[in-house]
VOKOLDREN-277795 format. One line per 4 residues: number of its first residue (from 1); their letters; for each residue x, y, z of N, C-alpha, C, O. Coordinates in steps of 0.2 Angstrom, whole numbers. Each point is the difference from the previous one (the first is absolute). Example, Ala and Ser with C-alpha at 12.3 -4.5 7.8 and 13.67 -1.06 7.14 Angstrom:
<recs>
1) as) 66:-28:39:-4:6:0:4:6:0:5:-1:3; -7:6:-7:4:6:1:-4:5:3:3:6:1
</recs>
This chain:
<recs>
1) cnll) -8:39:-128:-4:3:-5:1:-1:-6:-4:-2:-4; 9:4:2:3:-2:-8:-1:-8:-2:-2:-2:-6; 4:-2:11:1:-7:0:-6:-3:-2:-1:-5:-4; -4:8:8:-8:-2:0:-2:3:-3:-6:-2:-1
5) gvpl) 7:8:-4:-5:4:-3:-6:3:4:-6:-1:-2; 8:3:7:-4:6:3:2:5:0:6:2:1; -12:3:-2:1:7:-2:3:3:7:-1:-4:5; 4:9:-4:2:3:7:-6:4:2:-2:2:5
9) vilp) -3:0:-11:-4:5:2:-6:-3:3:-4:4:3; 3:-9:-2:-6:-4:4:2:-3:7:-3:-3:4; 11:5:-3:0:-2:9:-2:7:3:-1:5:-3; 0:-6:9:-2:6:5:5:4:1:5:-2:-2
13) eikl) -6:9:4:5:5:1:2:-2:8:-4:-2:4; 11:3:-3:2:-1:7:-1:6:4:4:5:-2; -8:-5:6:-1:7:5:3:0:5:4:-5:1; -4:11:4:3:-2:6:-5:-3:4:-6:0:-1
17) tcee) 11:-3:6:-4:-6:5:-4:4:5:-6:-2:2; 10:8:1:-3:5:5:-3:6:-3:4:4:-2; -11:-4:0:-3:7:0:-8:-3:1:-1:-6:1; -4:11:-2:-6:0:1:-3:-1:-5:-3:4:-3
21) ycrv) 1:-12:2:-3:-4:-7:-8:2:1:-2:2:-5; 0:-2:9:-8:2:0:-2:0:9:4:-1:4; -10:1:-4:-3:1:5:-7:-5:1:-4:-1:-4; 4:-1:11:-5:-4:2:-7:3:0:0:5:3
25) eedi) -5:-7:-5:-6:4:1:-1:0:7:1:-5:4; -5:11:-1:-2:0:6:-6:-6:2:0:-3:6; -4:2:-11:-7:-6:2:5:-6:0:-3:-5:2; 8:4:-2:3:-7:0:2:-1:8:-3:-4:4
29) fgcs) 7:8:-2:2:-1:7:-2:5:6:2:0:6; -7:5:-9:-2:5:5:5:6:0:-2:5:3; 8:-5:-8:3:7:0:5:-3:-7:3:-5:-1; -2:11:-2:4:0:-7:8:0:3:2:3:5
33) fpig) 2:-7:-8:8:1:1:4:-3:-6:-3:-4:-4; 7:7:4:5:-1:-7:5:-8:0:3:-3:4; -4:1:-10:4:-6:-2:8:2:-2:1:1:-6; 4:-1:11:6:3:0:5:-4:-3:6:3:0
37) alva) -7:-8:-2:5:-6:-3:-2:-4:-4:-7:-1:0; 10:-3:-5:-1:-4:-4:5:-6:-1:3:-1:-5; -3:-4:9:6:-4:-1:0:-8:1:-5:-3:4; 9:0:-6:-1:-9:0:1:-1:6:2:4:4
41) dqsa) -3:-11:-2:2:-1:8:7:-2:1:2:1:5; 2:-4:-10:9:0:1:3:6:0:5:0:4; -7:4:-7:3:5:1:-1:5:6:4:4:2; -10:-4:0:-2:4:6:2:-3:4:3:4:4
45) safa) -3:-9:-2:6:-5:4:7:1:1:3:1:5; -1:0:-11:7:3:0:2:7:2:5:1:3; -10:4:-5:1:6:2:-2:1:8:3:5:3; -8:-9:-1:0:-2:9:6:0:2:2:3:5
49) nrcw) 2:-7:-7:6:-3:3:6:3:-1:5:-2:0; -7:8:-3:6:4:-4:5:-2:-3:6:0:2; -8:-4:-7:4:-2:-6:1:5:-7:-2:-1:-5; 5:6:9:1:7:-4:7:2:-5:0:4:-4
53) trgd) 4:-8:5:8:-1:-2:1:-6:-4:-2:-6:1; 5:8:-6:2:-5:-6:3:-7:5:5:0:4; -8:-5:-5:5:-6:3:-7:-2:7:-1:-6:3; -2:11:-1:-3:-3:5:-5:-6:-1:-4:-1:-5
57) iklt) 4:-3:10:-3:-7:-3:-7:-1:6:2:0:6; -7:-2:-8:-5:-3:3:-2:-7:0:-1:-1:-6; 0:-3:10:-3:-6:0:-8:0:2:0:3:5; -4:-5:-7:-6:0:2:-4:-9:0:-2:-3:-5
61) tgtg) 2:2:9:-2:-8:2:-8:-1:3:-1:0:6; -4:-1:-12:-8:1:3:-2:-4:-4:4:-5:0; -9:5:-4:-4:-3:-4:5:-2:-5:1:-6:-1; 2:10:-4:5:0:-3:8:2:3:0:2:6
65) cfid) 5:-3:-9:5:1:3:5:5:-7:1:-3:-5; 0:9:7:4:4:-5:6:4:4:0:2:6; 5:-2:-12:5:2:1:0:8:-4:-1:1:-6; 2:4:10:1:6:-4:6:3:1:2:1:6
69) icqg) 0:2:-12:6:3:1:0:9:-2:-2:2:-5; 3:2:9:0:7:-3:5:-1:-5:5:-4:0; -7:10:-4:7:1:-8:0:8:1:3:3:-4; -7:0:9:1:8:-2:-3:1:-7:-4:-4:-2
73) adcr) 7:10:-2:-3:1:-6:1:-5:-6:-3:0:-5; 9:-5:7:0:-6:-7:-6:-4:1:-1:-4:5; -1:3:-11:-5:-7:-2:5:-4:-2:4:1:-4; -5:-7:8:4:-7:-2:-5:-5:1:-5:0:3
77) aslk) 7:-6:-7:-2:-5:0:4:-6:0:5:0:2; -8:-5:-4:4:-7:1:-1:-3:-6:-4:1:-4; 10:-6:2:-4:-7:-3:-2:-6:2:-3:-4:-4; 4:4:12:-1:-6:4:-5:1:5:2:-3:6
81) gyyp) -7:7:-7:-7:1:3:-3:7:4:-5:1:3; 11:4:-4:0:5:4:-3:5:-6:3:1:-6; -9:3:9:-3:4:-5:0:8:4:1:1:6; -1:2:-10:-1:9:3:-5:3:0:-3:-1:-5
85) lvgw) 2:4:10:-6:5:1:-1:7:2:4:2:5; -7:0:-7:-1:8:4:-2:-1:7:-6:-2:1; 12:3:4:-1:1:8:-6:5:2:-5:0:2; 8:5:-5:-6:7:2:4:6:-4:6:0:-3
89) vdkn) -10:5:2:2:6:-4:-1:4:5:-5:0:4; 10:6:-3:-1:7:4:4:4:-5:3:-1:-5; -5:7:7:3:6:-2:7:0:-5:2:3:-4; 1:-8:7:8:0:-2:0:-6:-6:5:-1:-3
93) gpsf) -10:-2:2:-1:-6:-4:-2:-7:1:-3:-1:5; 5:-3:-8:-3:-7:2:6:-4:4:6:0:-1; -8:-4:6:5:-4:2:-3:-8:-2:-6:-2:0; 11:-1:-2:0:-7:-2:0:-3:4:3:2:6
97) ltes) -5:-9:-6:1:-6:3:1:-6:-4:-3:0:-5; 7:-4:6:1:-8:-3:-3:-4:5:0:1:6; -3:-5:-8:-4:-6:4:-2:-6:-4:-3:0:-5; 5:-5:8:-4:-7:1:-2:-3:5:1:1:5
101) nias) -6:-6:-6:-4:-3:4:0:-7:0:2:-3:-5; -5:-1:10:-2:-6:2:-7:-1:3:-2:2:6; -2:-5:-12:-7:3:2:-4:-5:4:-6:1:1; 10:-6:1:-3:-4:5:1:-3:8:-1:-5:3
105) mgtt) 5:11:0:2:2:6:-5:-2:5:1:-4:5; -6:8:-7:-6:0:6:-3:-6:-2:-1:-4:5; -1:1:-10:-3:-6:-2:4:-6:3:-3:-5:1; 9:6:-1:4:-7:4:0:-1:8:1:-5:3
109) iewa) -2:13:0:-2:0:7:-6:-4:2:-1:-3:4; -4:6:-10:-8:-2:2:0:-8:-1:-4:-3:4; 8:0:-8:0:-6:-2:3:-4:5:-3:-5:2; 9:6:2:2:-1:6:-4:-1:7:0:-4:4
113) ksig) -5:10:-4:-5:-1:5:-4:-4:-3:-1:-4:4; -3:3:-9:-4:-6:-2:1:-5:1:-4:-4:1; 11:2:-1:1:-8:1:2:1:8:3:-6:2; -2:10:2:0:-1:7:7:1:3:2:-2:6
117) lcta) 3:7:-12:8:-1:4:-2:5:5:3:-1:6; -7:6:-8:-2:6:4:-4:3:2:-5:-3:-2; 2:8:5:-5:4:1:0:8:-2:-4:3:-1; 11:-2:0:3:7:0:5:1:-2:4:-3:3
121) veel) -2:7:-7:8:1:-2:5:0:4:6:-2:-1; -7:5:8:4:1:5:1:-6:3:6:-1:2; -10:-4:-2:0:-6:3:5:-5:-3:4:-4:3; -6:5:-11:3:-4:-5:10:1:1:4:-4:-1
125) sdia) -3:10:4:6:2:1:3:-5:8:4:-5:0; -9:6:4:2:-2:6:3:-8:-1:6:-2:2; -12:-1:-6:-1:-8:-2:8:-2:-3:3:-5:1; -2:10:-6:7:-2:-5:6:1:5:5:-3:-1
129) nsvs) -6:7:6:5:1:5:3:-5:3:6:-2:1; -12:-2:2:-2:-6:5:6:-4:-3:2:-4:4; 0:2:-11:5:-4:-2:6:2:-3:0:6:-3; 5:-9:2:6:2:-1:2:0:-8:4:3:-3
133) dssg) -10:-8:-1:0:0:-8:-5:-3:-1:-4:-1:4; 4:0:-12:-9:-2:-1:0:-7:-1:-5:-3:-2; 11:-1:5:3:-6:-2:-3:-3:-7:-4:-4:-1; 8:6:-2:0:1:-8:-4:1:-4:1:-1:-6
137) gifv) -8:2:10:-5:3:-5:0:6:-3:4:5:2; -6:-5:-8:2:6:-6:-7:3:-2:-4:-4:-2; 2:9:2:-6:4:-2:2:5:-7:3:5:0; -5:-8:-6:-1:6:-5:-7:4:0:-5:-3:-2
141) pslg) 4:8:5:-5:5:1:-4:3:-7:-3:5:0; 2:-9:-6:-2:2:-6:-7:-1:-2:-2:-1:-5; -3:3:12:-6:-1:0:-4:5:-7:-4:-2:-3; 7:7:3:-1:3:-6:5:1:-5:2:5:-3
145) glpa) 2:-10:2:5:0:-6:6:2:2:0:5:4; 7:-6:-6:5:3:1:2:6:-2:0:2:-7; 3:3:11:1:7:-1:7:1:-3:3:-6:-1; 1:11:0:6:1:-3:5:-3:5:0:1:6
149) pyqd) 4:-4:-8:2:-1:-7:-2:-4:-4:2:-1:-6; -7:-3:8:-2:-4:-4:-5:1:-5:1:-2:-6; -6:4:8:-6:4:-4:-3:-4:-3:-1:0:-6; -2:-8:10:-2:-5:-2:-8:0:3:1:-2:6
153) yntd) -6:4:-7:-6:0:2:-6:-5:0:-5:1:2; 9:-7:-4:-3:-5:-2:1:-6:6:-2:-6:0; 7:9:4:4:-5:5:-4:-2:5:-2:5:3; 0:-11:0:-3:0:7:3:1:5:7:0:0
157) agfm) -9:0:5:5:-2:7:3:-5:1:-2:-5:-4; 6:4:8:2:-8:2:3:-1:6:4:5:2; -6:-9:2:4:-2:6:4:-6:0:-3:-6:1; 8:5:0:5:-5:-1:5:-3:6:-1:3:5
161) gitl) 5:-9:-5:2:0:4:-3:-3:8:4:0:5; -11:-1:-6:-4:-2:6:2:-7:3:0:-5:-4; 1:4:9:3:-6:4:-5:-1:7:-4:5:2; 5:-12:1:-2:0:5:2:4:5:-4:1:5
165) rmnr) 10:2:-4:4:4:5:-4:7:-1:1:4:4; -5:-2:-9:-2:7:1:-8:1:4:-5:-4:1; 5:9:1:-6:1:3:-2:8:-1:3:3:-4; -8:-1:7:-5:6:-2:7:5:0:1:3:-5
169) shma) 3:-2:10:5:4:1:4:1:-6:1:6:-3; 2:-11:1:5:1:-5:-4:1:-7:3:2:-5; -10:-4:4:-3:3:-6:-1:8:0:0:3:-5; -1:-1:10:-1:7:1:6:4:-1:0:5:-4
173) ravl) 6:-9:7:8:3:-3:0:0:-7:1:6:-2; -1:-11:-1:-1:-1:-7:-2:3:-4:3:2:-6; -11:1:8:-5:5:-4:4:7:1:0:3:-5; 4:-1:10:2:6:2:6:2:-4:1:6:-3
177) egla) 4:-12:2:5:-1:-3:0:2:-7:4:3:-3; -9:-7:0:-4:0:-8:0:7:-1:2:2:-6; -5:2:11:-2:7:-1:6:4:-1:0:3:-5; 5:-4:10:5:5:1:5:-2:-6:5:4:-1
181) fqir) -5:-10:-2:4:-1:-5:-2:4:-5:5:3:-3; -12:-3:0:-3:3:-4:1:7:1:1:4:-6; 0:0:11:1:6:-1:7:1:-1:1:4:-5; 4:-8:9:8:-1:-2:0:1:-7:4:5:-3
185) dlyg) -8:-10:-1:2:1:-8:-3:5:-3:3:2:-5; -8:1:7:-2:8:-4:5:5:3:1:5:-4; 1:-5:10:4:4:1:9:-1:-4:3:5:-3; -2:-11:2:7:-2:-4:-3:3:-9:4:2:-4
189) vaqd) -10:-3:2:0:4:-6:1:7:0:4:3:-4; -7:1:8:2:8:1:7:-1:0:3:4:-4; 2:-7:7:7:1:2:2:-2:-6:6:3:-2; -8:-8:-4:3:-1:-6:-2:5:-5:4:1:-4
193) egli) -8:2:5:-2:5:-4:3:6:0:-2:5:-3; 6:-5:8:2:9:3:-6:3:3:0:6:0; -4:-9:2:-5:6:3:1:1:8:-4:4:3; 8:-7:0:2:2:6:4:5:1:6:-2:0
197) vsad) -6:7:2:5:7:1:5:-2:4:6:0:-2; -7:-1:9:3:-2:6:-3:-4:4:-6:1:1; 9:-6:3:-2:-4:5:2:2:7:0:-5:4; 1:12:-3:2:3:6:-8:2:4:0:1:6
201) tpii) -5:0:-10:-7:2:3:-4:-5:2:1:-5:-3; -4:5:8:-4:-6:0:-7:-1:-4:-3:5:-3; 1:-11:2:-6:-1:-2:-6:1:3:-1:-4:5; -3:7:-7:-7:2:5:-5:-5:-1:-1:0:-6
205) adgg) -2:-3:10:-5:-6:-2:-6:2:3:0:3:5; -5:-4:-7:-6:1:2:-6:-4:-2:2:-5:-4; -7:5:6:-5:-5:-3:-3:-5:9:3:-1:5; -9:-1:-7:-1:-6:6:6:-4:3:1:-2:6
209) vsnc) 3:-1:-14:3:-7:1:7:2:2:4:-5:1; -2:11:0:6:2:2:0:1:9:5:1:3; -11:-3:-1:-2:-3:7:5:-5:0:3:1:5; -2:-6:-7:4:-6:-1:7:0:1:4:0:-4
213) eflm) -2:1:11:6:0:1:5:-4:-3:5:2:-2; -7:-7:2:5:-6:-4:1:1:-7:5:-1:-3; -9:2:0:0:2:-8:4:7:-1:5:2:-4; -7:1:8:4:7:0:8:1:1:3:4:-2
217) qqvs) -1:-10:7:7:-1:3:4:-5:-7:6:0:-1; -9:-4:-2:2:-4:-4:1:5:-8:4:-2:-5; -8:6:6:0:5:-7:6:5:0:4:1:-4; -3:1:10:6:4:3:7:-4:-1:5:4:-2
221) nltg) -5:-9:4:5:-6:-1:2:-2:-8:6:-1:-2; -11:2:0:2:-4:-8:0:6:-4:3:-1:-5; -5:8:7:3:5:-5:5:4:3:3:4:-3; -2:-6:10:7:5:3:-2:7:2:5:4:-1
225) rriv) -11:-3:3:-3:6:-1:-5:2:7:-5:-3:1; 7:8:2:-4:2:5:-7:-1:-2:-2:2:-6; -3:-4:11:-7:2:-1:-2:4:4:2:0:5; -7:4:-7:-4:3:5:-7:2:-2:-2:1:-5
229) cpvn) -2:-2:11:-7:0:-1:-2:7:3:3:2:5; -9:1:-8:-2:6:5:-5:-2:5:-4:-5:-2; 3:7:7:-6:0:5:-5:-4:-3:-2:-6:2; -1:11:-7:-8:-1:-3:3:-5:-8:4:2:-4
233) vdtt) -6:-7:5:5:-4:-6:-8:2:-6:1:-3:-6; -6:6:7:-4:-1:-6:0:8:-1:-3:4:3; 7:-3:-8:3:7:-3:-4:3:-5:1:6:0; -5:-10:-4:-3:4:-7:-4:7:1:0:5:-4
237) aigt) -4:-10:11:-5:10:0:4:3:4:-3:5:1; 9:-5:1:3:6:3:5:3:-5:1:6:1; 0:-9:-5:4:3:-5:-3:5:-6:2:5:-2; -10:-8:2:-5:3:-4:-1:6:4:1:5:-3
241) ayma) -2:-4:10:-1:6:3:6:4:1:-1:6:1; 8:-9:0:3:5:-1:0:4:-8:3:5:0; -5:-7:-4:2:1:-8:-7:8:0:0:5:-2; -5:-9:5:-6:4:0:1:7:4:-3:5:-2
245) glgl) 6:-7:7:3:6:4:4:5:-2:0:6:0; 5:-9:-3:2:5:-5:-2:4:-5:1:6:-1; -5:-9:-2:-3:4:-6:-3:4:2:-1:4:-5; -4:-4:12:-4:6:1:2:3:5:-3:4:3
249) gfwr) 9:-5:-1:6:5:4:-1:0:7:1:5:4; -2:-12:-3:-1:-1:8:6:-1:2:1:2:6; 4:-5:-10:7:0:2:3:3:-5:-1:0:-6; 7:5:8:4:4:-4:5:-3:-5:2:2:-5
253) dlke) 0:-9:8:6:-4:-4:2:-6:4:-3:-2:6; 7:-2:-9:2:-7:3:3:0:7:-2:-4:4; 5:9:-4:3:2:7:-6:-2:4:1:-5:3; -6:9:-2:-5:-2:4:-3:-8:1:-2:-4:5
257) iref) 2:2:-10:-4:-7:-1:7:-5:2:-2:-6:1; 8:8:0:6:-5:1:0:-1:7:3:-5:3; -6:10:1:0:-2:7:-6:-4:4:1:-2:5; -6:0:-10:-5:-5:2:2:-7:0:-3:-4:4
261) wqtg) 8:2:-8:1:-7:0:4:-2:5:6:2:2; -9:-9:1:3:-2:6:3:-7:-1:-4:-4:-3; 9:2:5:3:-6:0:-3:-5:4:-1:2:5; 0:-7:-6:-4:-6:2:7:-6:1:6:1:2
265) ssye) -10:-6:-5:6:-6:0:6:2:-4:0:4:-4; 4:-9:6:7:3:-6:5:-7:2:1:-3:5; 2:1:-12:3:-8:1:8:3:-5:0:3:-5; 4:-6:9:8:1:-2:1:-6:-3:-1:-6:3
269) pqsv) 5:7:-9:2:-6:-2:5:-5:3:5:1:3; -6:-7:-5:4:-4:3:3:-6:-5:-4:-2:-5; 10:-1:7:2:-5:-5:-4:-5:-1:-3:-2:5; 4:0:-11:-5:-6:-3:4:-5:2:6:0:-1
273) seet) -10:-6:4:3:-6:3:1:-3:-7:-1:2:-5; 4:-9:7:2:-3:-5:-6:-4:-1:-2:0:-6; -3:-3:10:-6:-2:-1:-4:4:-4:-5:-3:-3; 5:7:3:-5:6:-3:2:1:-7:-4:0:-4
277) kqcy) 11:0:3:2:-1:-7:0:-6:-4:0:0:-6; 0:-5:11:-2:-8:-5:-8:1:-1:-2:-2:-6; -2:4:11:-6:1:-1:-4:4:-6:-6:-1:-2; 10:6:0:-2:4:-5:3:-4:-5:-3:1:-5
281) rrwk) 9:-4:6:1:-4:-8:-5:-5:-1:-1:-1:-6; -1:-2:11:-6:-6:-3:-5:1:-1:-4:-4:-2; 2:12:5:-6:5:-2:0:1:-7:-5:-2:-4; 11:4:0:1:3:-6:0:-7:-5:0:2:-5
285) kaii) 0:-9:6:-1:-6:-1:-7:-1:0:-4:-2:-5; 3:4:10:-9:-3:0:-4:5:-3:-6:-1:-1; 8:6:-1:-4:5:-6:1:-3:-6:-6:-1:-2; 12:-1:-2:-1:-4:-6:-4:-5:1:-4:-1:-4
289) atvq) 6:-4:9:-5:-5:0:-7:0:0:-3:-5:-3; -2:11:6:-5:2:1:-2:2:-6:-6:-1:-1; 10:4:-4:-2:4:-6:0:-6:-4:-4:1:-5; 7:-7:5:0:-5:-5:-7:-4:2:-4:-2:-4
293) ysck) 4:0:11:-7:-3:1:-6:4:-3:-5:-3:-3; 5:11:4:-6:3:-2:1:-1:-8:-6:-1:-3; 10:1:-1:0:0:-6:-3:-8:-4:0:-1:-6; -1:-3:11:-2:-8:-2:-8:0:2:-3:-5:-3
297) i) 0:9:7:-7:-1:1:-5:5:-4:-6:0:0
</recs>
């Protein structure tokens, strides 16, 4: 605020996340009931996935891709693309998150559907697994620009290395590998900036694209972390309901809520093959070429 000359007094007051904010009028739904929580989507999903302790990580892969790291009572930012958020505020004070995102995750999947690579994200995973590699194909998924660590939002997407040997399966695999490499780079920024407290706990993954087994396994391999998905991967509404229930006294504490979480799919990190390492190196070169091409048009 000092840097930009914004007076602190004009900023909104940080209030409790879980309390009775107001009541819905009876004539709207036929009965009056309280609004018991006010929370942003990624904060709600982090809460639903029990990211309550400093170092807990949530990976959302849906319309956008978000990595949220719980910082507890510490408000931490990054110089390379992670920004601080107030996750939620209870009677003990605020709990902060550090977040970064890839804006075009869902857009990339929808584009893959539109050109006939698949009809659903689960099918895309099966198609990618039907071949052992992408036959040299490299996809740079920058349909919304390049996120951290590049932060170049004028760069177009790029598909390189196309040969007569490639088919639909190779292209599908290249698309998912490109997304996995993006997540790996975003996680790498958090490592470089000292935002990762411990690698012993699993990364909790939610969102519709977390149903893509190929992508989740690749992310697990590339980050060296176990990936765990809840049974219900659409967690924003669940987290909001948990907060409202706490605020209105329906649940007493986090211990009651903790028991509701159910493990769905999980992925153990496997050693990264030499082929994948080579593919990642080529992908990094493809980013440079894509940036240079986009600057010329």
